N, C-alpha and C positions, 0 to 999 in steps of 0.2 A: 505494499499500500504507500502512496505518495500522496501530500497535499497536494489537494486540489482549491483550496479557497480558506483563506484566515480570517480570523475578525479578533481586534483587539476589544474588549469590554470596559466601553467609560463608565466612568464615578458611577452609581446608584445609589437612590435614595432607601431603597428597600430591597432587599432579599427576592428577586423569581425566578421559576423554575425554570428552568432551561430551557422545557419547549415549548414554552409561554414565549423566554423573552427572543428565541434563534426564530421566532416566523419576518424574513424578510431581509436577515442578517446575511447568506448565500444564495447567489444571482440563479444560480440550481436547484432549491428545494424552497420556494415559493410561497407554498403553503405549512398548515402544523401538522396536517395530515404525514405530508412528505417528510418534514425535521422528524417526527416521531416513527417513522417506518426508519429512517438512518439512523436515528440511534438505535434503535434496538438490533439493527447489523450491525452495531460498531464498527459504523464510519464515521463517528463524531468524537474526537477528543475535548479535553478542555485539562490547560496543561501539561498538555501532555499525556496524560490519563483518558482511557477508551469511560466514554459520556455513561450514565444512567438515565431514562426517566423521573425518576428520586432526582436528582440533581437541583440544586440551585445556583446561581449564578450571584454574586452579587459585589461584582464590579474589579477590574483589573484582570479578570482572567482571559487566556487566549484560545479561542475553540476554534479548530481546526477541520475541515470538511475533508474526509480522506476519501482516494480514487485508486482501485486496482491499477498495474502497470498496464497491463489487457487491453483498460477498457482505454484507455490513452492514447493509445498505438489500432484501434480496429476502428474507432471514428473519425473518419477524413470524408468531410462533405464538399463537393466541387461543387462550389459554389463562386462565383467574382465577385467578390466587395470593392468599393473606394476607399483608398485609402489616403485619408488628409494629413495622419501624420506618423513617423515612425522612426525611432531609435531603438539601438541596443534595449534601453529599458522598459519605454510602454508604444502605446499607437492609438491613435485613435481612428475610427473605421465609422462609416457610415450606416446605416441597418436600415431596408425600406418597411415600409410600413409592411405586413400581411409576414412575420418569418418572426417564429421567436425568439430571441434571444438566449436560453439553454433550456436544459430540462430533458424528460426522458425520449423527444422526438427526435428523431435522426437527423432530420432539415432545420438546424437551426444553426445560429450565426458563430456559436460555440465549436462547436462542429467543420464549420468552415475557414477560422483563422489560419490551423496551419496550413493551410493550399495560397492563403494569400500574403503571410507578412515573413519574414526573413529570421530566422531563428539567428535568438541575443547569443554573442561571441564572448558574456559574462560567464563565471565559473557556478550563476548558479539560476545559469537559466532553467525553464522550464515552460511546459506549452501554454501558450498565450491565452489569458482567460482575459473575459466583462471583467469586471470589478463594480461594476452596476447594472441597473436593467432598465429596460423600454419596456412598453407594455405589445403584445404582437401588432396592432396595430396603427403603434405610431413609427413613427418616421425618424431618422435624426441621428446624432453622433453618440458615439458609445466609445467610453477611453476604455481602454485591451493593456492589461500588465504582461511582460512577457520574462521577468525573475520573479522567483521569490521573496525576494527583499523588494520588489517596487510592486507588487500586490498589496502585501504589507505596507506599503506608505503610502499608495494611493487608497485602502482602506482607511489609512490615521485622515488622511486628507477630509475624503466622508465625512466620516466621524465629528470633525474639527468643523463641519460646515465651512473647510478653505477652498472648495471648490466650486464653482456660479455655473449652475446653469442655467440657458434661457431657451425658452421657450416660446413657439406660434403658435395660436389655436385660430379657428372661425367660431366666434361664438352669435350663440342664438338671442334676439331681445332685444331691448333698449340698456345700455349699460351705461352709468357713471364715465368720465373720462379715465377715471384711476382708482384705486383703492387696495385694502388690504385683508384678508381674508384670514382671521383666526380664526380655526374653528378645530376642534379635534376631532378625529381620523382612527375608528376603533379604539377609543379611551386613550389616545396619546395625543400631545399636543403636534396641532400642525400649523404651518403660514406659509400662505402665499401671497404676493404682491401682483398687478394687475396694471398695465398702462393699454387703453384701448388707441393704436393708432389711427384707424380710421374705421368708416362704419357706411350702410350704402342701404336701402329703405328696400324690402323687400316682399311680393305679396305673398308670396308661404309662410316666412317665418317675420315679419313686422320690420326687424331690423339683423343686417348681420355686420358682427364685427370683424376687423385682425384685431388679435391683442398679443401681448406681449407678455410674460408671466415667466416671475422671478418666482421659483420658491423656496423656502427659507432650511425647511424639510424634505424628509425622502417616504413619506407613507407611503401606502400600494395606493395607485390611481387617486392620488393624492387632486389632481389638478382638475378632473374628472368628477368629483364627488365635491370640490370645493364647487365648481362655476354650477354645479347644479343646484350646491344647497342655496345660492343665491340666484335663480332663478334663469339664468345664461350657460344652460349645458353647451359642449360643443358638438357642432355641427356633425353627422354621422354617426355618433355615438349610442350602440344597440344597446349599454345597457346602464348607464346615465342620462336620463329624456324626460322634458315632458312629454305629454299625453297629446298624441296627435302634432309630433314637431321633431319626429323622425325621418331622419331624409338617409334613402338604403342605394347601394349601391357603387359610391364613393368613398366608401370608407371612412375611420375617422380622421377629421382635418385638424391633428396635433402635430405638431412636426419640432425637434429638439435642438435647433440652431445653433448655438453658441453655448463651448466648455471652456473656461476660463478659472487659469489656478496655477501654481511656481511651482514647478517642473521638481520632485523630491529632489532632484540630485543633480542635476544641473543649474539649480535655481533661477532656470529661465523664465519671464514670466509668457505661459503659454497661454493663444488667443484661436479656436479656432472656430468657423463659422461656416455651415454649409446652407445655403441660401431654400430659399420655398419649395414645396414641390411645384409642380405643374396645375394641380388641380386648384392649390390658393391662388396663383397668379388669375387662374380665370374667370374668381370673384372682385380679386383687387389686381391691376396690372399693376405692376411695378415701373 
């Protein structure tokens, strides 16, 4: 077994059971049931020891998700990816809408990385892996770690909220010019700021708005849930929508456009932007 993903637990106010805390921690285990199965299979370690479902997390621990060497070499998905930045430590690739980042499916970005990235020359080079998630219907930039040390460092940057992610969405209904949404998701604090860039009248939806979104937290489906809460759901969302306001056949109008962070090793300020997909420009020509 080798380490697949690593997570450093920040300081916690109260102890919490591992199977509760670990939901959303690993990109390849997005659900509570998946995490519980992984723990029972013995592929989750805490501070170097195999974890159990009875274990409580107190803060400061290192949690590892393990993977067999055989599975590392078996899963190579031949899918061309646009690489926008790459060095020996990390890469940034574009994820099209309609493909999973990782998980049990064969057709994932995770399984396509080896085919698209250069192997790191560093001593701790490992199979390149995504260090965060994008939903299946969301397009945009995905940050990849190429060494064990880099994966740990990038996870820490996310935990410290030192990686800024900017999204664009097309939202339904009349909106204020800007605002902040500070509402919990799944009993966890969640914060999103938004700014309306442009609005147009729509016979079907009253108004459509091109909106810049800056999440300060990274809860599952945060942007989609937050925008529904304020009655401005994202166009094309089949899960979080208002009655009679569903647009089918065009996919979700949510795009992760920009990543900004300090490179953990070169200390270079990195800002990478991917332009809006064509379907956005049909509604809001640039």
